[in-house]
FISEDREN-503888 format. One record per residue: residue in one letter; z, x, y of N, C-alpha, C, CB in turn. Coordinates in steps of 0.1 Angstrom, whole numbers, plus 2048, in hexadecimal, padded with zeros to 3 digits. Glycine has a CB too. Example, Ala and Ser with C-alpha at 12.3 -4.5 7.8 and 13.67 -1.06 7.14 Angstrom:
2
a84E8847C784E87B7D384E8847DF85A8717D3s8478807EA8478897F584F88180083988D7FA
END
This chain:
50
mE0EF505C4E06F535CFE00F595D2E07F545D5mDF8F615DBDF8F6C5E1E00F6E5E9DEFF6F5E4gE02F7C5F5E08F7C5F8E03F7E606E0FF825F1mE07F77610DFBF7661FDFDF80628DFCF69629nDF9F8662BDF5F9163CDF3F8964BDE2F9C639cDF7F9764CDFDF9665EDECF95663E09FA9667kDEDF8A66FDDEF88673DD9F9567FDDEF7667BkDE7F9A683DE3F9F68EDE9FAF682DEAF986A0cDF3FB4683DEEFC667EDEBFC466CDFEFD5681dDE9FBD664DE4FBE657DF3FBA64DDDDFCE655eDFEFBA652E0CFBE645E0BFB563FE1DFC0649kE14FB4632E1DFA4632E1CF9F636E26FA0634lE1AF93632E2CF89641E34F8A630E29F6B64CmE43F8463BE4FF80630E4FF7162EE5EF84635kE55F6B626E5AF5762DE60F5A635E64F4B625kE61F4F63EE6CF4D648E75F43640E68F47657gE6DF3763DE71F2A63BE6BF24639E77F25643iE69F11638E68F0B636E6DEFE644E6BF0E629iE64EF7648E68EEF655E5CEE1650E64EF8668qE62ED7653E5CECE654E59EC2666E63ECA648sE4AEC3667E4FEBB672E45EAF66AE4BEC2686gE49EA2673E48E9766FE49E93662E3EE93673nE37E8F65AE38E90652E32E9F645E36E84653sE35EA964EE25EB563FE36EBE645E06EC0647kE31EC8638E3AED2637E32EE063AE41ED162AyE35EE763FE32EF5642E3FEFE640E2CEF7650eE36F0B634E35F19639E3BF23645E2CF1A639vE43F26641E45F2F650E43F3E653E51F2F654yE3EF4B656E3CF54650E42F5D658E31F5564DkE43F6B65BE41F73663E40F7E663E46F72669cE3FF86665E37F96667E45F99669E28F9C676nE49FA8661E54FAF666E53FBD66FE5CFB165AeE46FC266FE42FCC67CE40FC2685E34FD567AcE37FBE68CE30FBB695E3DFA4698E1AFBE68DgE42FA4694E43F95694E3FF8B695E48F92698hE31F8D693E2BF80691E2EF72684E1EF85690eE2CF6768EE2DF59681E20F5367FE36F4B686eE23F4E676E15F44671E1CF40668E06F4A66CmE17F3066AE1AF26661E11F20656E1DF1C668kE15F1B64CE06F15643E0AF0663DE01F20632aE04EFE640E07EF2637E05EF362EE02EE8637iE18EED628E16EED615E16EDE612E25EF560BgE1AED361CE15EC5614E1CEBC618E16EC3605vE1AEB4617E20EA5617E31E9F613E17E9D60EnE30E9D61CE46E9D61AE47E8D614E53E9E62FpE41E89605E3FE7D601E47E6D60BE44E7F5F3sE55E77607E63E6E60DE61E66619E70E77612yE5AE6D61DE55E6662DE4CE57631E4CE72635hE48E59626E3EE49625E48E3E621E30E4A616rE43E36626E4BE2561FE42E2061AE51E19627
END
């Protein structure tokens, strides 16, 4: 995967972690320069469905 750049200051984003909301999973990225955070959807949790 290519590195993501901040939309505010164009610096590299660092991966902060993974969160789950409902049945969706997201990667959270944070910019070390300006503190801007972005979330990227990475998929659906298959164990959530019955």
